[in-house]
N, C-alpha and C positions, 0 to 999 in steps of 0.2 A: 185790763185793769182789775186787779184782784182785791184791792182795798175798798170796802164799802164807803169809807170816809171820803175818798176821792169822789165817789159818785155823789154823795151828799153835798160836798162842796161845789161840784159842778152844777148840780141841779139848783142849789140856792143862788149861785151866781147868775145863772140864766133866768131864774124865776124873778129875781130883782130887776133885771133888764126888761123882762117881759111885762112886769107890772108898771115900770116907769115909762116904757115906750109903746106899750100896747101892741107888742108883737108876740107871736107864739114862741114857745120854747122849741128849739130845734129838735126834729124827730129823733136824731141819733142820741140826744141826751135823754129823751123820754124812753127810748128803747133800753138804754143803759139802766135807768131807774127801774123800769118794768122788770128787767131780768133780775135785779137784786131783790125786788119785792117778791117775785115768784120764788126766789131762793129762801125767802123768809127773814131777810135781814130787818131787825126791828127799827133801826134808825132810818132806813130807806122807806119802810112802811110808814113811819111817822111823817117823813118829808112828803111822801106821795099823798097822804091824807091831807096835809097842809095845802099842797098844790091843788088838790081837788076842792077843798073848802074855799080857796082863793079864786077858783074859777079858771085855773091855769091848765088843767087837764081833766079829763073825764075818767075817774077811777072806777074800774070795774070792781064789783064786790069781791073781796077775798074770801075764799072758803076757809073754814076753820083749820083744815088740814095744812094750809099753806103758812099759817101763822105759827110762830114759835110760842111755846107756852111762856107766860110770865108777864 
């Protein structure tokens, strides 16, 4: 999956299910998001921070070098 928008869509889909049914987001989806965050994709970083604030995952602090400027 090359398009970060697909990752964002999948994570939001599973996050909504997770919030409604109180089940964890599947590990493969979190792994996909983590990979995009590590690559520095701004949309994926934003979604990861939202998931963290919602209690859906435990976001490790990003180093400044991993974030894209802007």
